N, C-alpha and C positions, 0 to 999 in steps of 0.2 A: 504493501501500501504506498503510495507516496503520501506528499504532507500533503499537498489538493484532498485528495481522497479523506487521510485524516481528520481534515480541516471539516469535513461535509462534513463527517458523519460525526463528530463531537458537536455541530451544532444542531446536524439530527435529534442525540439523544438531551443534549441543551434546553432547547425548546418544549418546554407544556407543550400540551394537550389548550384546545377551547374548548371550557365548560359546556352545563347549559347552556346559563343565566345569560352568558356572554356572544352564542345564537342564539339566542331570543331578541338579547340586547340590539345585534347587530343587524338580524334581518327584517325588526322593526325598523330601524336609523337605515334602514339602504331601502325598507317597503315605504318610508317615506320621505327618502332624502335627503335626510340630513347628517350622513354617513363621512364620516372625520374615514381622508386617509389613512392614517396612521392606525384604527382597527380596521377597517379594506383591510389594508395588508399584512395587518399581524391573521386575520384572517386566512389567508389567500397562501398563506407560509407557515399557519402550525391548524388550523382547522378544515378538518373532515367533509367534505365536498358530501360527501350521504347524508352527514347531519342537515351542512346547510339547504341541503336541493329538499328536505323533507320540513323542517320547520319553514322556509319559503312555499310551502304546497299550503301546508296549514296558516299561514300567515290572508296566503289568496286566501283563502274560503272563508276563511274570519273578516276578511275583507266585502267582503260579497255579500256574503251574510249580514252582516252592518247597514252595507249599501243599502238590500233591499228589506229588509226592516224597516231601513228610513222610510223608503221610501213607499212601503204597504201603509205607515203610523203617516203621511207626511197626507197619500191618498184619502185616507179614509178620514181625515179629519177635513178636508175639504168635499167629499159628497159628500154629511154629516152633515 
C-alpha cells in the first residue's frame, strides 16, 4: 500500500457516519432549499445514499400529503 492509499484508508476510518437526526435535518433543509454547503459536503462524504433516498421519499410523501390536506381544508371551507 502506498502513502496515498494509506491516507485515503485512514480518512475513511476516521470519518464518522451520519446519524439518523443528521439525515432527517439534511433532507428537510435540502427539501426547503436551505441546505448549507458544509452539510452537503458532509452528507456526500460520510452519508449512506440509501438512507438519504429513503428519507427523501418519506419527506416527499409527507410534503405531498400536507399540501393535499391544506387544499382539502381550504376547499371545504370555501364551499361551505
